[in-house]
N, CA, C and O of each residue as an XYZ file, in Angstrom:
332
protein
N       6.479    156.901    -60.941
C       6.754    158.222    -60.424
C       7.998    158.117    -59.539
O       7.965    157.444    -58.509
N       9.071    158.760    -59.921
C      10.320    158.726    -59.169
C      10.292    159.766    -58.051
O       9.851    160.898    -58.252
N      10.764    159.372    -56.884
C      10.871    160.267    -55.733
C      12.286    160.139    -55.181
O      12.998    159.190    -55.508
N      12.685    161.071    -54.361
C      14.026    161.031    -53.784
C      13.965    161.000    -52.264
O      13.027    161.504    -51.647
N      14.992    160.392    -51.679
C      15.185    160.404    -50.232
C      16.684    160.565    -50.004
O      17.489    159.991    -50.738
N      17.057    161.334    -49.003
C      18.469    161.581    -48.703
C      18.901    160.714    -47.528
O      18.175    160.575    -46.543
N      20.087    160.136    -47.644
C      20.638    159.341    -46.554
C      21.242    160.302    -45.526
O      22.088    161.129    -45.867
N      20.807    160.192    -44.277
C      21.298    161.048    -43.194
C      22.621    160.513    -42.650
O      23.101    159.466    -43.084
N      23.191    161.224    -41.716
C      24.511    160.904    -41.165
C      24.595    159.477    -40.623
O      25.610    158.809    -40.821
N      23.575    159.007    -39.959
C      23.606    157.656    -39.372
C      22.998    156.608    -40.295
O      22.659    155.514    -39.845
N      22.856    156.924    -41.570
C      22.347    155.952    -42.541
C      20.836    155.895    -42.627
O      20.295    155.027    -43.312
N      20.144    156.793    -41.955
C      18.684    156.796    -41.967
C      18.166    157.537    -43.193
O      18.795    158.476    -43.682
N      17.006    157.099    -43.680
C      16.320    157.819    -44.747
C      14.882    158.061    -44.304
O      14.345    157.331    -43.471
N      14.276    159.084    -44.865
C      12.857    159.343    -44.636
C      12.138    159.019    -45.930
O      12.425    159.604    -46.974
N      11.200    158.084    -45.857
C      10.420    157.738    -47.047
C       9.427    158.861    -47.330
O       8.835    159.413    -46.404
N       9.245    159.198    -48.593
C       8.270    160.243    -48.928
C       6.885    159.905    -48.380
O       6.486    158.741    -48.345
N       6.165    160.930    -47.956
C       4.836    160.751    -47.367
C       3.903    159.984    -48.294
O       3.112    159.161    -47.833
N       3.986    160.244    -49.591
C       3.115    159.541    -50.551
C       3.342    158.032    -50.496
O       2.398    157.251    -50.614
N       4.602    157.628    -50.314
C       4.923    156.195    -50.217
C       4.385    155.626    -48.916
O       3.756    154.568    -48.909
N       4.631    156.331    -47.805
C       4.142    155.862    -46.502
C       2.628    155.725    -46.501
O       2.089    154.732    -46.012
N       1.944    156.719    -47.049
C       0.476    156.684    -47.089
C      -0.037    155.550    -47.968
O      -0.972    154.841    -47.597
N       0.582    155.380    -49.139
C       0.124    154.353    -50.082
C       0.258    152.948    -49.499
O      -0.556    152.073    -49.793
N       1.284    152.731    -48.673
C       1.519    151.398    -48.104
C       1.031    151.254    -46.673
O       1.143    150.181    -46.081
N       0.489    152.329    -46.115
C       0.002    152.266    -44.742
C       1.128    152.107    -43.736
O       0.953    151.453    -42.708
N       2.282    152.699    -44.019
C       3.428    152.594    -43.118
C       3.289    153.600    -41.995
O       3.064    154.786    -42.236
N       3.423    153.128    -40.778
C       3.358    153.993    -39.608
C       4.576    153.718    -38.738
O       5.338    152.789    -39.005
N       4.757    154.515    -37.711
C       5.887    154.330    -36.810
C       5.899    152.890    -36.294
O       4.885    152.380    -35.816
N       7.053    152.252    -36.399
C       7.192    150.883    -35.919
C       6.919    149.806    -36.955
O       7.132    148.625    -36.680
N       6.449    150.188    -38.153
C       6.210    149.197    -39.206
C       7.540    148.551    -39.580
O       8.523    149.248    -39.834
N       7.570    147.232    -39.615
C       8.775    146.495    -39.960
C       8.879    146.365    -41.475
O       7.929    145.938    -42.130
N      10.031    146.733    -42.031
C      10.284    146.595    -43.458
C      11.395    145.581    -43.665
O      12.360    145.550    -42.901
N      11.265    144.751    -44.693
C      12.339    143.835    -45.073
C      13.211    144.567    -46.088
O      12.697    145.208    -47.004
N      14.524    144.472    -45.925
C      15.479    145.138    -46.800
C      16.211    144.066    -47.593
O      16.796    143.148    -47.017
N      16.176    144.185    -48.927
C      16.845    143.218    -49.792
C      17.725    143.960    -50.784
O      17.412    145.076    -51.198
N      18.826    143.330    -51.158
C      19.685    143.852    -52.211
C      19.480    143.009    -53.449
O      19.501    141.780    -53.387
N      19.284    143.666    -54.558
C      19.099    142.965    -55.834
C      19.927    143.709    -56.876
O      19.512    144.747    -57.392
N      21.096    143.165    -57.176
C      22.005    143.872    -58.071
C      22.391    145.192    -57.421
O      22.894    145.199    -56.297
N      22.170    146.286    -58.093
C      22.476    147.599    -57.545
C      21.267    148.281    -56.922
O      21.273    149.498    -56.735
N      20.226    147.511    -56.597
C      18.995    148.091    -56.062
C      18.786    147.700    -54.606
O      19.167    146.612    -54.174
N      18.178    148.603    -53.870
C      17.717    148.309    -52.519
C      16.205    148.139    -52.620
O      15.511    149.021    -53.126
N      15.707    147.028    -52.149
C      14.267    146.778    -52.198
C      13.744    146.732    -50.771
O      14.227    145.950    -49.951
N      12.760    147.567    -50.476
C      12.096    147.563    -49.182
C      10.735    146.922    -49.356
O       9.988    147.284    -50.264
N      10.406    145.978    -48.499
C       9.101    145.313    -48.543
C       8.439    145.429    -47.182
O       9.070    145.225    -46.145
N       7.169    145.757    -47.205
C       6.390    145.783    -45.977
C       6.265    144.348    -45.484
O       5.913    143.454    -46.253
N       6.549    144.127    -44.221
C       6.480    142.788    -43.651
C       5.025    142.473    -43.321
O       4.550    142.784    -42.229
N       4.327    141.862    -44.255
C       2.906    141.565    -44.084
C       2.694    140.565    -42.964
O       1.705    140.658    -42.238
N       3.606    139.603    -42.807
C       3.468    138.617    -41.735
C       3.397    139.301    -40.379
O       2.625    138.895    -39.511
N       4.205    140.342    -40.198
C       4.221    141.066    -38.933
C       2.875    141.733    -38.677
O       2.356    141.677    -37.563
N       2.311    142.359    -39.694
C       1.019    143.039    -39.552
C      -0.083    142.038    -39.233
O      -0.950    142.308    -38.401
N      -0.052    140.901    -39.881
C      -1.073    139.874    -39.644
C      -0.954    139.324    -38.229
O      -1.958    139.146    -37.539
N       0.282    139.055    -37.797
C       0.440    138.479    -36.461
C       0.024    139.469    -35.378
O      -0.499    139.051    -34.344
N       0.240    140.773    -35.585
C      -0.185    141.753    -34.594
C      -1.703    141.871    -34.545
O      -2.262    142.162    -33.487
N      -2.379    141.651    -35.666
C      -3.839    141.782    -35.708
C      -4.550    140.506    -35.255
O      -5.718    140.541    -34.869
N      -3.841    139.388    -35.306
C      -4.454    138.094    -34.974
C      -5.036    138.116    -33.565
O      -4.359    138.492    -32.609
N      -6.291    137.711    -33.449
C      -6.941    137.600    -32.159
C      -7.521    138.898    -31.625
O      -8.052    138.912    -30.514
N      -7.440    139.978    -32.371
C      -7.935    141.263    -31.880
C      -9.375    141.549    -32.289
O     -10.000    142.470    -31.762
N      -9.898    140.772    -33.217
C     -11.242    141.035    -33.712
C     -12.154    139.862    -33.390
O     -11.771    138.702    -33.539
N     -13.357    140.175    -32.950
C     -14.344    139.127    -32.672
C     -15.515    139.313    -33.613
O     -15.953    140.435    -33.870
N     -16.014    138.210    -34.120
C     -17.195    138.251    -34.975
C     -18.434    138.297    -34.100
O     -18.448    137.745    -33.000
N     -19.473    138.956    -34.593
C     -20.728    138.961    -33.835
C     -21.256    137.534    -33.676
O     -20.960    136.658    -34.489
N     -22.023    137.317    -32.641
C     -22.624    136.005    -32.375
C     -23.405    135.530    -33.601
O     -24.211    136.277    -34.158
N     -23.165    134.298    -34.014
C     -23.887    133.705    -35.134
C     -23.298    134.026    -36.503
O     -23.833    133.566    -37.511
N     -22.212    134.800    -36.575
C     -21.574    135.132    -37.852
C     -20.292    134.316    -37.962
O     -19.466    134.314    -37.050
N     -20.134    133.620    -39.095
C     -18.944    132.801    -39.295
C     -17.945    133.530    -40.195
O     -18.278    134.528    -40.835
N     -16.728    133.017    -40.231
C     -15.741    133.601    -41.150
C     -16.185    133.418    -42.593
O     -15.895    134.264    -43.439
N     -16.888    132.321    -42.890
C     -17.426    132.126    -44.241
C     -18.411    133.244    -44.594
O     -18.417    133.736    -45.722
N     -19.241    133.641    -43.630
C     -20.193    134.733    -43.864
C     -19.456    136.027    -44.200
O     -19.851    136.755    -45.111
N     -18.392    136.305    -43.466
C     -17.617    137.524    -43.695
C     -16.961    137.478    -45.074
O     -16.969    138.471    -45.802
N     -16.397    136.332    -45.430
C     -15.746    136.213    -46.736
C     -16.752    136.382    -47.870
O     -16.438    137.009    -48.882
N     -17.949    135.834    -47.718
C     -18.989    136.014    -48.738
C     -19.356    137.493    -48.880
O     -19.579    137.989    -49.985
N     -19.412    138.182    -47.745
C     -19.741    139.608    -47.761
C     -18.663    140.397    -48.500
O     -18.965    141.330    -49.243
N     -17.403    140.013    -48.290
C     -16.295    140.718    -48.921
C     -16.113    140.349    -50.390
O     -15.877    141.216    -51.231
N     -16.224    139.056    -50.691
C     -15.875    138.558    -52.026
C     -17.068    138.205    -52.904
O     -16.924    138.053    -54.117
N     -18.229    138.075    -52.306
C     -19.374    137.609    -53.074
C     -19.509    136.104    -52.952
O     -18.737    135.461    -52.241
N     -20.477    135.550    -53.635
C     -20.759    134.124    -53.550
C     -19.619    133.307    -54.151
O     -19.120    133.621    -55.231
N     -19.217    132.264    -53.446
C     -18.184    131.346    -53.952
C     -18.832    130.373    -54.921
O     -20.018    130.073    -54.788
N     -18.072    129.868    -55.901
C     -18.635    128.901    -56.854
C     -19.221    127.660    -56.189
O     -20.129    127.035    -56.735
N     -18.705    127.300    -55.011
C     -19.208    126.111    -54.321
C     -20.419    126.381    -53.448
O     -20.996    125.442    -52.901
N     -20.829    127.657    -53.298
C     -21.989    127.980    -52.480
C     -23.277    127.518    -53.157
O     -23.389    127.580    -54.381
N     -24.255    127.053    -52.366
C     -25.536    126.686    -52.952
C     -26.227    127.942    -53.511
O     -26.086    129.036    -52.965
N     -26.949    127.768    -54.572
C     -27.653    128.876    -55.196
C     -29.016    129.042    -54.541
O     -29.799    128.093    -54.501
N     -29.316    130.239    -54.022
C     -30.629    130.529    -53.420
C     -31.631    130.742    -54.551
O     -31.360    131.457    -55.516
N     -32.778    130.115    -54.414
C     -33.809    130.303    -55.442
C     -35.049    130.868    -54.861
O     -36.022    131.092    -55.581
């Protein structure tokens, strides 16, 4: 789906709302800008988002990160089978 954005006087563009919503872009989100041939590629800086979130969440007492991953992904092939 092609969308348009206009370059303003100082070189600024406004990304379409559908793009911002789809990528979770909010004020202050850092984007990486790359040139590839005649294309401009914008990438959400995932490292920045991860580093800002690091250390902000605490697991409940007695819950491990392995427990959370199992809840999200299901049983890992190396997990013991409950019978």
